[in-house]
C-alpha positions as CSV (number, residue, x, y, z in Angstrom):
1,X,-0.1,0.1,-0.1
2,X,1.2,3.3,-0.9
3,X,3.2,5.2,2.3
4,X,0.6,8.2,2.0
5,X,-2.5,6.2,1.4
6,X,-1.5,4.4,4.6
7,X,-0.9,7.3,6.7
8,X,-4.3,8.8,5.6
9,X,-6.4,6.0,6.2
10,X,-5.0,6.4,9.7
11,X,-5.5,9.9,10.2
12,X,-8.7,10.1,8.3
13,X,-10.5,7.3,10.7
14,X,-9.1,9.0,13.8
15,X,-10.5,12.2,12.6
16,X,-14.1,10.2,11.7
17,X,-13.9,9.4,15.2
18,X,-13.2,12.4,16.7
19,X,-15.9,14.2,14.6
20,X,-18.3,11.5,15.3
21,X,-17.8,11.8,19.0
22,X,-18.4,15.9,19.0
23,X,-21.6,15.8,16.8
24,X,-23.0,12.7,19.0
25,X,-22.6,15.2,21.9
26,X,-23.9,17.9,20.1
27,X,-27.4,16.0,19.9
28,X,-27.4,15.9,23.4
29,X,-26.2,19.2,24.4
30,X,-26.5,21.7,21.1
31,X,-24.8,24.4,23.0
32,X,-21.9,22.5,23.8
33,X,-19.3,25.2,22.0
34,X,-16.3,23.3,22.5
35,X,-17.9,20.1,20.6
36,X,-19.0,22.4,18.4
37,X,-15.5,24.1,17.5
38,X,-13.4,20.4,17.7
39,X,-16.3,19.2,15.4
40,X,-15.4,22.1,12.5
41,X,-12.0,21.6,13.2
42,X,-12.3,17.8,12.3
43,X,-14.2,18.0,9.2
44,X,-12.0,20.9,8.0
45,X,-9.0,18.8,8.6
46,X,-10.5,16.0,7.3
47,X,-11.6,17.9,4.2
48,X,-8.1,18.7,3.3
49,X,-6.9,15.1,3.6
50,X,-9.4,13.6,1.4
51,X,-8.5,16.6,-1.1
52,X,-5.0,14.5,-1.8
53,X,-6.4,11.5,-3.2
54,X,-9.3,11.1,-5.8
55,X,-11.6,11.5,-3.5
56,X,-13.9,14.4,-4.7
57,X,-17.4,13.6,-3.6
58,X,-15.9,13.3,0.0
59,X,-14.6,16.6,-0.5
60,X,-17.9,18.3,-1.4
61,X,-19.6,16.8,1.3
62,X,-17.0,17.5,3.8
63,X,-17.0,21.4,2.7
64,X,-20.7,21.5,2.8
65,X,-20.7,20.0,6.5
66,X,-18.1,22.3,7.5
67,X,-19.8,25.5,5.8
68,X,-23.0,24.2,7.7
69,X,-20.7,24.1,11.1
70,X,-19.2,27.1,10.3
71,X,-22.8,29.2,10.5
72,X,-23.6,27.3,13.4
73,X,-20.0,28.7,15.2
74,X,-21.5,32.1,13.7
75,X,-24.9,31.3,15.4
76,X,-26.4,32.3,12.0
77,X,-28.3,29.2,12.0
78,X,-29.3,26.5,14.6
79,X,-28.3,22.9,14.5
80,X,-31.4,21.0,14.7
81,X,-31.9,17.2,14.9
82,X,-32.1,17.1,10.6
83,X,-28.9,19.1,10.3
84,X,-27.2,16.8,13.0
85,X,-28.3,13.4,11.6
86,X,-27.0,14.9,8.1
87,X,-23.4,15.4,9.7
88,X,-23.6,12.0,10.8
89,X,-24.8,10.9,7.6
90,X,-21.9,12.5,5.9
91,X,-19.5,10.9,8.3
92,X,-21.1,7.7,7.6
93,X,-20.6,7.8,4.2
94,X,-17.3,9.4,4.0
95,X,-16.2,6.3,6.6
96,X,-17.3,3.9,3.5
97,X,-15.4,5.7,1.3
98,X,-12.4,5.7,3.3
99,X,-12.9,1.9,3.5
100,X,-13.3,1.8,-0.1
101,X,-9.9,3.6,-0.9
102,X,-8.3,0.9,1.6
103,X,-9.8,-1.9,-0.3
104,X,-10.0,-0.7,-3.7
105,X,-8.0,2.2,-4.1
106,X,-10.9,4.2,-5.6
107,X,-14.5,5.2,-4.3
108,X,-17.7,3.2,-5.4
109,X,-19.1,3.9,-8.6
110,X,-22.1,5.6,-7.3
111,X,-20.2,8.1,-5.0
112,X,-21.1,11.0,-7.1
113,X,-24.6,10.2,-6.6
114,X,-24.4,9.7,-2.9
115,X,-22.7,13.1,-2.8
116,X,-25.5,14.8,-4.2
117,X,-27.9,13.5,-2.1
118,X,-26.0,14.3,0.8
119,X,-25.4,17.9,-0.4
120,X,-29.1,18.5,-0.7
121,X,-29.6,17.0,2.8
122,X,-26.9,19.6,4.3
123,X,-28.7,22.6,2.4
124,X,-25.5,23.3,0.3
125,X,-25.4,27.0,-0.7
126,X,-23.2,29.4,-2.2
127,X,-20.6,30.9,0.3
128,X,-22.0,34.8,0.9
129,X,-18.2,36.2,1.7
130,X,-17.3,35.5,-2.0
131,X,-17.5,38.7,-3.6
132,X,-17.0,37.8,-7.3
133,X,-18.5,37.8,-10.7
134,X,-20.5,34.6,-11.5
135,X,-18.2,33.8,-14.5
136,X,-15.3,33.6,-11.7
137,X,-17.5,32.3,-8.6
138,X,-16.3,28.7,-9.6
139,X,-12.5,28.6,-9.5
140,X,-12.9,30.9,-6.1
141,X,-15.4,28.5,-4.5
142,X,-12.7,25.2,-5.7
143,X,-9.6,27.5,-4.5
144,X,-11.5,28.3,-1.0
145,X,-12.7,24.6,-0.6
146,X,-8.8,23.7,-0.9
147,X,-6.7,22.4,2.1
148,X,-4.9,25.7,2.9
149,X,-3.4,25.9,6.5
150,X,-6.1,27.7,8.6
151,X,-3.6,28.6,11.0
152,X,-2.1,31.1,8.6
153,X,-5.4,32.7,7.6
154,X,-6.3,36.1,9.6
155,X,-9.7,37.3,10.7
156,X,-9.1,40.3,8.3
157,X,-10.1,40.2,4.5
158,X,-8.3,38.2,2.5
159,X,-7.6,38.3,-1.5
160,X,-7.6,35.2,-3.8
161,X,-5.5,34.7,-7.1
162,X,-5.3,31.8,-9.6
163,X,-2.3,32.1,-11.8
164,X,-2.1,29.9,-14.6
165,X,1.2,30.6,-16.5
166,X,1.0,30.0,-20.3
167,X,2.9,26.7,-21.6
168,X,5.5,28.8,-23.4
169,X,5.9,31.5,-20.5
170,X,9.9,29.8,-19.7
171,X,10.7,30.8,-23.7
172,X,9.8,34.2,-22.9
173,X,11.8,34.6,-19.5
174,X,8.9,34.4,-17.0
175,X,9.3,32.6,-13.7
176,X,6.0,31.8,-12.2
177,X,7.2,31.0,-8.7
178,X,9.4,34.1,-8.6
179,X,5.8,36.2,-9.8
180,X,4.1,34.5,-6.6
181,X,6.5,35.1,-4.4
182,X,6.3,38.9,-5.1
183,X,2.7,38.7,-4.2
184,X,3.0,40.8,-0.9
185,X,1.6,39.5,2.6
186,X,0.8,36.2,1.4
187,X,-0.9,33.7,3.6
188,X,-1.1,30.7,1.9
189,X,-0.2,29.1,-1.6
190,X,-0.7,25.9,-3.5
191,X,1.0,24.7,-6.9
192,X,-0.7,22.0,-8.6
193,X,-0.4,20.6,-12.2
194,X,-2.4,21.8,-15.0
195,X,-4.1,18.0,-15.8
196,X,-3.1,14.6,-15.5
197,X,0.9,14.4,-15.5
198,X,2.0,12.5,-18.8
199,X,4.2,9.5,-19.5
200,X,7.9,10.1,-18.7
201,X,8.8,9.9,-22.4
202,X,6.0,12.5,-23.1
203,X,6.9,14.9,-20.9
204,X,7.9,18.5,-22.2
205,X,10.9,19.6,-19.5
206,X,10.3,23.2,-21.0
207,X,6.8,23.4,-21.3
208,X,5.0,24.7,-17.7
209,X,2.4,22.6,-16.8
210,X,1.6,24.1,-13.3
211,X,-1.2,25.9,-11.7
212,X,-0.4,28.2,-8.8
213,X,-3.3,29.4,-6.5
214,X,-3.0,31.5,-3.4
215,X,-4.6,33.8,-0.7
216,X,-3.0,37.0,0.2
217,X,-3.6,39.3,3.0
218,X,-2.9,42.4,0.6
219,X,-5.8,44.3,-0.8
220,X,-6.9,43.6,-4.4
221,X,-5.0,46.5,-5.8
222,X,-1.1,45.1,-4.3
223,X,-2.1,41.5,-5.4
224,X,-3.0,42.7,-9.2
225,X,0.2,44.8,-9.2
226,X,2.6,41.8,-8.7
227,X,0.7,40.3,-11.8
228,X,0.8,43.2,-13.9
229,X,2.9,41.5,-16.2
230,X,0.9,38.5,-16.8
231,X,-2.4,40.2,-16.2
232,X,-4.2,37.7,-18.6
233,X,-3.2,34.5,-17.1
234,X,-4.0,35.5,-13.8
235,X,-7.7,35.6,-11.9
236,X,-8.0,37.6,-8.9
237,X,-10.9,38.4,-6.5
238,X,-11.7,39.6,-3.2
239,X,-12.8,37.6,-0.3
240,X,-15.3,39.7,2.0
241,X,-13.7,39.8,5.8
242,X,-15.3,37.4,8.1
243,X,-14.3,35.5,11.0
244,X,-11.4,33.2,10.3
245,X,-10.3,30.2,12.0
246,X,-8.3,31.2,15.1
247,X,-4.7,30.0,15.2
248,X,-5.6,28.1,18.5
249,X,-8.2,26.4,16.8
250,X,-5.9,24.4,14.4
251,X,-2.5,24.4,16.1
252,X,-1.4,24.1,19.8
253,X,1.4,25.8,20.3
254,X,4.4,23.5,21.8
255,X,2.4,20.5,20.7
256,X,4.1,17.0,21.4
257,X,6.4,15.7,18.6
258,X,4.6,12.1,17.2
259,X,6.3,9.3,15.5
260,X,4.2,6.8,13.9
261,X,6.1,3.3,14.4
262,X,4.6,-0.3,12.7
263,X,2.8,-2.0,15.7
264,X,4.9,-4.9,14.9
265,X,7.9,-3.4,16.0
266,X,6.2,-2.3,19.0
267,X,5.3,-6.1,19.6
268,X,8.8,-7.0,19.1
269,X,9.8,-4.3,22.0
270,X,7.4,-5.9,24.0
271,X,8.7,-9.4,23.7
272,X,11.9,-8.1,24.9
273,X,10.9,-6.6,27.9
274,X,9.1,-9.6,29.0
275,X,12.6,-11.6,28.2
276,X,13.9,-8.9,30.6
277,X,11.4,-9.2,33.1
278,X,12.3,-13.3,33.0
279,X,15.9,-12.2,33.5
280,X,15.3,-9.9,36.4
281,X,13.3,-12.8,38.2
282,X,16.4,-14.9,38.1
283,X,18.6,-12.9,39.4
284,X,16.5,-13.2,43.0
285,X,17.7,-16.8,43.8
286,X,21.4,-15.5,42.5
287,X,21.4,-12.4,45.2
288,X,20.2,-14.8,47.9
289,X,23.0,-17.2,47.4
290,X,25.3,-14.7,47.0
291,X,24.3,-13.2,50.2
292,X,25.0,-16.6,52.2
293,X,28.7,-17.1,50.3
294,X,29.6,-13.1,50.9
295,X,27.2,-10.5,52.4
296,X,29.1,-7.9,51.2
297,X,29.1,-9.0,47.9
298,X,25.7,-9.7,48.3
299,X,24.9,-6.6,49.1
300,X,26.5,-5.3,46.3
301,X,24.6,-7.4,43.9
302,X,21.2,-6.2,45.7
303,X,21.8,-2.8,44.8
304,X,22.6,-3.8,41.1
305,X,19.3,-6.0,41.2
306,X,17.2,-3.0,42.7
307,X,18.6,-0.6,39.7
308,X,18.0,-3.5,37.2
309,X,14.5,-3.7,38.2
310,X,14.0,-0.1,38.2
311,X,15.3,0.3,34.8
312,X,12.8,-2.9,33.3
313,X,10.2,-1.4,35.4
314,X,10.5,2.3,33.3
315,X,10.9,0.4,30.2
316,X,7.6,-2.0,31.0
317,X,5.6,1.2,31.6
318,X,7.2,3.4,28.2
319,X,6.5,0.1,26.1
320,X,3.0,-0.4,27.7
321,X,2.3,3.3,27.2
322,X,3.4,3.0,23.6
323,X,0.9,-0.3,23.0
324,X,-2.0,1.8,24.7
325,X,-4.5,3.5,22.5
326,X,-7.8,5.4,22.9
327,X,-10.9,2.7,22.9
328,X,-12.9,5.3,20.5
329,X,-11.5,4.3,17.0
330,X,-11.9,0.9,17.7
331,X,-15.8,1.2,17.9
332,X,-15.8,4.2,15.8
333,X,-18.3,2.4,13.3
334,X,-20.7,1.1,16.0
335,X,-23.2,4.2,15.8
336,X,-23.4,3.7,12.3
337,X,-24.2,-0.2,12.9
338,X,-26.9,1.2,15.2
339,X,-28.6,3.2,13.4
340,X,-28.7,0.9,10.1
341,X,-30.2,-1.9,12.0
342,X,-32.7,0.3,14.0
343,X,-34.0,1.4,10.4
344,X,-34.0,-2.0,9.3
345,X,-35.9,-3.5,12.4
346,X,-38.3,-0.3,12.8
347,X,-36.7,0.3,16.0
348,X,-36.2,3.9,17.4
349,X,-33.1,3.9,19.4
350,X,-31.0,6.7,21.2
351,X,-27.3,5.5,21.2
352,X,-24.3,7.1,22.6
353,X,-21.1,5.7,23.5
354,X,-19.5,7.1,26.5
355,X,-15.3,7.4,27.9
356,X,-14.3,6.8,24.4
357,X,-10.9,8.2,25.5
358,X,-10.2,5.8,27.8
359,X,-6.9,3.8,26.8
360,X,-6.2,-0.1,26.9
361,X,-3.8,-1.8,24.7
362,X,-4.3,-1.9,20.9
363,X,-5.1,-5.6,20.8
364,X,-7.4,-5.6,23.3
365,X,-9.3,-2.5,21.8
366,X,-9.1,-4.0,18.4
367,X,-10.4,-7.6,19.6
368,X,-13.1,-6.3,21.4
369,X,-15.4,-4.8,18.5
370,X,-16.5,-7.9,17.6
371,X,-18.3,-9.0,20.8
372,X,-19.6,-5.8,21.2
373,X,-21.3,-6.0,18.0
374,X,-22.9,-9.3,18.5
375,X,-24.2,-7.5,21.9
376,X,-25.5,-4.8,20.1
377,X,-27.5,-6.7,17.7
378,X,-29.1,-9.0,20.4
379,X,-29.9,-6.0,22.3
380,X,-31.7,-4.1,19.3
381,X,-33.2,-7.6,17.8
382,X,-34.3,-9.0,21.6
383,X,-33.9,-6.6,24.0
384,X,-35.5,-2.9,22.5
385,X,-39.0,-3.4,21.9
386,X,-40.8,-1.8,19.3
387,X,-42.1,2.1,19.6
388,X,-45.8,0.5,19.8
389,X,-44.9,-2.1,22.3
390,X,-43.0,0.1,24.3
391,X,-45.9,3.1,24.4
392,X,-48.1,0.4,25.4
393,X,-46.1,-0.7,28.1
394,X,-45.9,3.1,29.4
395,X,-41.9,3.5,28.2
396,X,-40.8,6.1,25.7
397,X,-40.9,5.3,22.3
398,X,-37.6,5.8,21.5
399,X,-35.1,3.0,23.3
400,X,-31.7,3.9,25.0
401,X,-28.8,1.9,24.4
402,X,-25.4,3.1,26.2
403,X,-21.9,1.7,25.5
404,X,-19.8,2.9,28.5
405,X,-15.7,2.3,28.6
406,X,-14.1,3.1,32.2
407,X,-10.8,2.4,33.9
408,X,-10.8,0.2,37.2
409,X,-7.3,-0.3,38.5
410,X,-5.4,-2.6,35.8
411,X,-8.7,-3.2,33.9
412,X,-10.7,-2.0,31.0
413,X,-14.7,-2.1,32.0
414,X,-17.1,-2.0,29.3
415,X,-20.8,-1.8,30.0
416,X,-23.5,-2.2,27.7
417,X,-26.9,-1.1,28.8
418,X,-30.5,-1.1,27.3
419,X,-33.8,-0.1,28.6
420,X,-35.3,-2.8,26.7
421,X,-37.6,-6.1,27.6
422,X,-34.9,-7.8,29.4
423,X,-33.8,-11.2,30.0
424,X,-36.9,-13.6,31.4
425,X,-35.0,-16.2,33.4
426,X,-38.3,-18.5,33.7
427,X,-37.9,-18.4,29.8
428,X,-34.3,-18.9,29.9
429,X,-34.8,-22.2,32.1
430,X,-37.5,-23.3,29.9
431,X,-35.1,-23.0,26.6
432,X,-32.1,-24.9,28.5
433,X,-34.4,-27.7,29.6
434,X,-35.9,-27.6,26.2
435,X,-32.2,-27.8,24.6
436,X,-30.7,-30.5,27.0
437,X,-28.6,-28.3,28.9
438,X,-30.0,-28.6,32.4
439,X,-32.4,-31.1,33.8
440,X,-35.5,-29.8,35.6
441,X,-34.5,-30.1,38.8
442,X,-31.0,-28.2,38.3
443,X,-33.1,-25.4,36.4
444,X,-35.2,-24.8,39.5
445,X,-32.1,-24.6,41.5
446,X,-30.8,-21.9,39.8
447,X,-31.2,-18.3,41.2
448,X,-32.4,-15.7,38.7
449,X,-28.9,-14.4,38.0
450,X,-27.6,-17.6,37.3
451,X,-30.2,-18.8,34.8
452,X,-29.7,-15.1,33.3
453,X,-25.9,-16.3,32.8
454,X,-26.9,-19.2,31.0
455,X,-27.4,-17.1,28.0
456,X,-23.7,-17.3,27.5
457,X,-23.9,-21.1,27.8
458,X,-22.7,-23.1,24.5
459,X,-25.3,-23.6,22.1
460,X,-28.1,-21.7,24.0
461,X,-30.3,-19.2,22.0
462,X,-33.3,-17.5,22.8
463,X,-34.0,-16.7,19.2
464,X,-37.3,-18.4,18.0
465,X,-36.4,-18.4,14.0
466,X,-32.8,-17.4,12.6
467,X,-32.2,-14.0,11.2
468,X,-29.5,-11.8,9.8
469,X,-29.2,-9.3,12.6
470,X,-28.9,-11.9,15.5
471,X,-30.1,-15.1,16.7
472,X,-28.2,-17.2,13.8
473,X,-28.7,-20.5,15.7
474,X,-25.5,-19.3,17.6
475,X,-26.1,-17.8,21.4
476,X,-24.2,-15.5,23.3
477,X,-21.1,-18.0,23.7
478,X,-19.7,-16.5,20.3
479,X,-18.9,-13.4,22.9
480,X,-17.8,-15.5,25.2
481,X,-15.5,-17.7,23.3
482,X,-14.1,-14.4,21.7
483,X,-13.4,-12.9,25.0
484,X,-12.1,-15.7,26.7
485,X,-8.7,-15.7,25.4
486,X,-8.5,-12.1,26.2
487,X,-8.6,-13.0,30.2
488,X,-12.0,-11.0,30.3
489,X,-14.8,-11.7,32.7
490,X,-18.5,-11.4,31.6
491,X,-21.8,-10.8,33.8
492,X,-25.2,-9.8,32.8
493,X,-27.9,-8.2,34.9
494,X,-31.4,-8.0,33.7
495,X,-34.7,-6.9,35.2
496,X,-38.1,-8.5,33.2
497,X,-39.3,-5.4,31.4
498,X,-36.7,-2.3,32.7
499,X,-33.6,-3.6,30.7
500,X,-30.4,-5.6,30.7
501,X,-26.8,-4.6,31.8
502,X,-23.6,-6.4,30.4
503,X,-20.2,-5.6,31.8
504,X,-17.3,-7.2,30.7
505,X,-13.7,-6.7,32.6
506,X,-10.7,-6.9,30.4
507,X,-6.9,-6.3,31.1
508,X,-5.5,-3.1,30.0
509,X,-2.4,-4.4,28.8
510,X,-0.9,-8.1,28.1
511,X,2.6,-7.5,27.8
512,X,3.4,-9.0,31.2
513,X,1.0,-10.5,33.7
514,X,0.9,-11.1,37.4
515,X,0.3,-14.5,38.7
516,X,0.3,-16.6,41.5
517,X,1.9,-20.1,42.0
518,X,0.1,-22.8,43.7
519,X,1.1,-26.0,44.8
520,X,-0.6,-29.6,44.1
521,X,1.7,-32.6,44.9
522,X,4.8,-32.3,43.9
523,X,3.7,-29.8,40.9
524,X,3.6,-25.9,40.8
525,X,1.5,-24.1,38.6
526,X,1.0,-20.4,37.8
527,X,-2.3,-18.8,38.0
528,X,-3.5,-15.6,36.5
529,X,-3.9,-12.7,39.3
530,X,-7.4,-11.7,37.6
531,X,-8.3,-15.1,38.3
532,X,-8.0,-15.3,41.9
533,X,-10.2,-13.4,44.1
534,X,-8.8,-14.1,47.1
535,X,-6.5,-16.7,49.1
536,X,-7.7,-18.1,52.7
537,X,-6.8,-20.9,55.1
538,X,-9.5,-22.3,57.0
539,X,-9.9,-25.2,59.3
540,X,-10.3,-28.4,57.1
541,X,-13.5,-29.3,59.2
542,X,-15.1,-26.1,58.0
543,X,-15.4,-27.6,54.6
544,X,-18.8,-29.8,55.0
545,X,-20.3,-32.1,52.7
546,X,-23.3,-30.9,50.3
547,X,-25.0,-33.3,48.3
548,X,-22.3,-35.2,46.2
549,X,-19.9,-32.1,46.7
550,X,-18.0,-30.1,49.5
551,X,-18.8,-26.5,50.6
552,X,-17.5,-23.8,52.6
553,X,-18.8,-20.7,54.2
554,X,-16.6,-17.7,53.7
555,X,-17.9,-13.9,54.4
556,X,-21.4,-15.2,55.1
557,X,-21.5,-17.0,51.4
558,X,-21.7,-20.4,51.0
559,X,-18.8,-21.1,48.1
560,X,-18.5,-24.8,46.5
561,X,-14.9,-26.4,47.4
562,X,-13.2,-28.2,44.6
563,X,-9.5,-29.6,45.0
564,X,-6.8,-28.8,42.3
565,X,-5.2,-32.4,42.9
566,X,-8.2,-34.2,41.9
567,X,-9.2,-31.7,38.8
568,X,-5.5,-32.6,38.0
569,X,-6.3,-36.3,38.5
570,X,-4.7,-37.0,41.7
571,X,-5.9,-37.9,45.0
572,X,-6.4,-35.1,47.2
573,X,-4.2,-33.9,50.5
574,X,-5.9,-34.0,53.8
575,X,-4.4,-32.4,56.7
576,X,-5.5,-29.9,59.9
577,X,-5.8,-26.8,57.5
578,X,-6.5,-26.2,54.0
579,X,-5.5,-23.7,51.6
580,X,-8.3,-22.3,49.5
581,X,-7.9,-19.8,46.1
582,X,-11.4,-18.4,45.6
583,X,-11.7,-18.0,41.4
584,X,-14.9,-17.5,39.0
585,X,-16.7,-20.1,37.5
586,X,-19.2,-18.1,35.6
587,X,-20.4,-15.5,37.4
588,X,-20.3,-17.6,40.5
589,X,-17.3,-18.1,43.1
590,X,-15.6,-21.3,43.7
591,X,-13.1,-22.2,46.1
592,X,-9.9,-24.4,44.9
593,X,-8.3,-26.2,47.5
594,X,-4.2,-26.3,46.7
595,X,-1.2,-27.5,48.8
596,X,0.0,-24.7,49.0
597,X,0.9,-20.9,48.0
598,X,4.0,-19.7,46.2
599,X,5.5,-16.5,45.3
600,X,4.0,-14.0,43.0
601,X,5.7,-13.7,39.4
602,X,5.4,-10.9,36.8
603,X,6.0,-12.9,33.2
604,X,4.7,-13.2,30.0
605,X,2.3,-16.0,29.3
606,X,3.1,-17.8,25.9
607,X,0.2,-19.8,23.9
608,X,0.4,-23.5,24.6
609,X,1.7,-25.6,21.8
610,X,1.7,-29.2,20.8
611,X,0.1,-31.7,23.0
612,X,-0.6,-29.1,25.7
613,X,-2.6,-26.9,23.2
614,X,-5.6,-29.4,23.3
615,X,-5.9,-29.3,27.1
616,X,-9.0,-27.2,28.2
617,X,-7.8,-26.6,31.9
618,X,-4.6,-24.8,30.3
619,X,-4.1,-21.4,29.2
620,X,-0.4,-21.3,28.2
621,X,2.8,-21.1,29.6
622,X,5.9,-19.3,31.3
623,X,9.2,-19.3,31.6
624,X,10.8,-18.8,35.1
625,X,14.1,-16.8,35.8
626,X,15.8,-20.2,36.6
627,X,15.1,-21.3,32.7
628,X,12.2,-23.9,33.7
629,X,8.8,-23.9,32.1
630,X,5.8,-23.5,34.4
631,X,2.3,-24.3,33.1
632,X,-0.5,-21.4,33.7
633,X,-3.8,-23.0,34.8
634,X,-7.3,-21.7,33.0
635,X,-9.0,-22.0,36.9
636,X,-12.4,-21.5,35.2
637,X,-12.3,-24.0,32.9
638,X,-10.7,-26.7,35.1
639,X,-13.7,-26.1,37.4
640,X,-16.7,-25.8,35.3
């Protein structure tokens, strides 16, 4: 892919995300001046970016949208719902066109027709600030639409010019660039080819093929004077004074320098940091041994170890920061999906995303889109009711769907909430029995919360028939299957007739993972910290039989108890006290009895390969500082 196109695709999607967020905010708060200015800047910059490529329809609609926002900034119009909807439609269509540029290198054949429809919705009109004769208005409008640096344009009046040197101008001794450079008080200049460049073999080096356009703060007379010798080749017009774009709107003084780096290189660097963490872990036993042999040497080695660990910590934080990105760009298409599906299903839905600036690792951000898409489709298809049904139930005809992101410690929290029909636990139990997932006794024993959590069970679906929106014969287990490799936990809370909340907790970063080492028999295993709710030691008599299993009461809660050695095919150990590791099985907690707790480590988890890859209770392997390989357990898979 062309380097400039690759850069454009990145920047265009960032701008589309920012603009969509601002316009969405304006729908809820039309008087938000900060978002209005931010949206204007995003549209303006995006318009300039598309001008670099064969995307004329995109440039036209973005220019019209920019004009609309500019009028709103000047308070000559009010951004009502139809205008805001038109701005969102503009962003949706440009988003599709950007995807087309990436996949096909060109806009769709119907782009021009789509642009005309959007221009009509945006109420495209000739700018009233252009003072020119009708014959000249086309070139002046096109000139003002170009991506001139808005930071250089003052609030005063401007004079625009378009200079088309004669093809034989070099033979007459004209220097087009020198003539333009002589224009006083230049604000902006753009040099372009007159048409398509010919093949290299057909290029005439002494024939001028350039067109120069520009803006000057000088008056009309002064600019005419600069072009007095080539007056027949230049068009000059005044642009009436108007409030321009403030410099602070377009540039930030002292802005931080940035450098775009291929993600693969950052991943390689992250792997190197992980290896350094392993090497740092290996120093601890060496320092302890040195202390036993020579305390003075051991002390010096401990100082070196401390400095080494500080350096590794700084590198780890820096590399982690490089891999962190706002979640917004990853979910930027969801508003468009909601609008399209709402129209298809006949729903009226108010959808908003909150916390788009929360950062997480790029791999996490990329991977969360598909699960969220599936959740949203199910919410629209099965959750939010038709307007007539909502009205009959005493609800507003417009449903509410909110996607919220937040950060809790080292986790990314995603919550999708609707005010729809909710999940009926009785219906879930009935379907689970019909599909053979549970017996009637097992279904009756479930609490309402446990029954609702069954929607994530493999093979479970409440869809009465397969549809293209959701249901497809595959239940919400597809969501859980996509999230499990990320170390995510998912839970659902729902009230019949009032709505549903689905909460997902994911790690913010995955360079290294904090783990607890546990013992089972003669073996030691690692368990990721996010899988451990707490560790506790209780007298063995507190573990009592409960049916065919065992249970313990902790903090006034009865938890089932399983033994890690039995889960791994060994006989359980017996003693006066029992060490318990409390973990999760779905949305419920389970106490896992282990033989001992070891140290806490921080290391990379690598995928299991070969025969180990097919073991359901194994999430990967990790390398200790001693060079030994340790198995990392997927405790939830073991206990369920």
